[in-house]
N, C-alpha and C positions, 0 to 999 in steps of 0.2 A: 782832354778828358781827365787826365790825372789831377789837374788843378781843380776841376769841378768836383771831383770826389772829395778832395781835401776840404774844399769850401763847404760841402754838405756836412762833413764830419764836424767842422767847427760849430755849426749851428746846433748839432746834437749833443755837444759836450756841455752839460750844465753843471752847476755847482752840486746839485742834488746827485747827479750821476757820479761825480767824483767822490762825494761823501759815501755813497753806497759801495763803490768799489773799494775805498779805503777800509770801511767796516768789514767787508767781506774778506779782504786780504789780512787784516789785523796783524800787520807786519811785526809790530812790537809785542803782540800777545796781550795787550792791555785789556781788550774787551773780554777775552777768554778769562782773564784774571778778575773780572768784575768791574772794570772801569765803566763810566757812563758812555752811552752811545755816541755822545758828541766829542769823544776823546780826540779824534783826528780832524775835527772840523776846521781848526786853524790852518792845518796843512792843506786841507781841501781848498780853502779859500785862497791860499797862496798859489796853489797849482792852477786854479781857475783863473786867477788874475794873470799869471804868466802865460797861460794858453790863450787868453783873450788878445794878446799882442801878436799872435802867430797867424799868418794868413797864407792861404794857398798851399803850394807845394812844400813850404817850410814845415808843415804839420806832418812830420814823419815820426815813426815809432822811436827812432834813435833820438830825435830832438826832445820828444816828450819824456823819454826815459832819462835823459840828462837833467831835465827840469825837475822831475820827481826825485831823482837821486840827490841833486843839489839841495833841494828843500828838506829832504829827509835828513841829510847829513847835518844841515844847519839846526834843525829842530831837535834831533836826538843825539847829536854829538858823535856819530859814528866816524871811525877812522876809514880811510879809503879802502883798506883791505877787508874791513867788515862789510862795507857796502858792496864790494865786488863778490864777496862770499854769498850774499843773499840776492845777487843780481837776477837770478831766475824768478824770484818772487816779484821783484820790481817789474820785470818784463811781462809777467802774467797780469799784474796790476795795470800796466800801460795798455795791454791788449784789451782788457775789460773797459778801460776808459774810452779807447778808440773803437770798440766793438769789432775787433778783428779776429 
């Protein structure tokens, strides 16, 4: 049953869904500062590509959180302690992506 739920989640995670979640979270505050709506689209595409390789029970909140944090650190140059400081924001983002 758990695997079936995870497999259903995979089908529902689209690039558009990730883009919307990233815009809503606006983690860096760029959109609030007037940046174009596609500001986080490159990161959304990387997240979608990484999630496409995950199947079944491996699609956990912790796994998705690690992927998002890794991509964010690479894209925006955050140090580990900075990423940990805003971890609750990332956790909310991941829940929005997974619809939990």
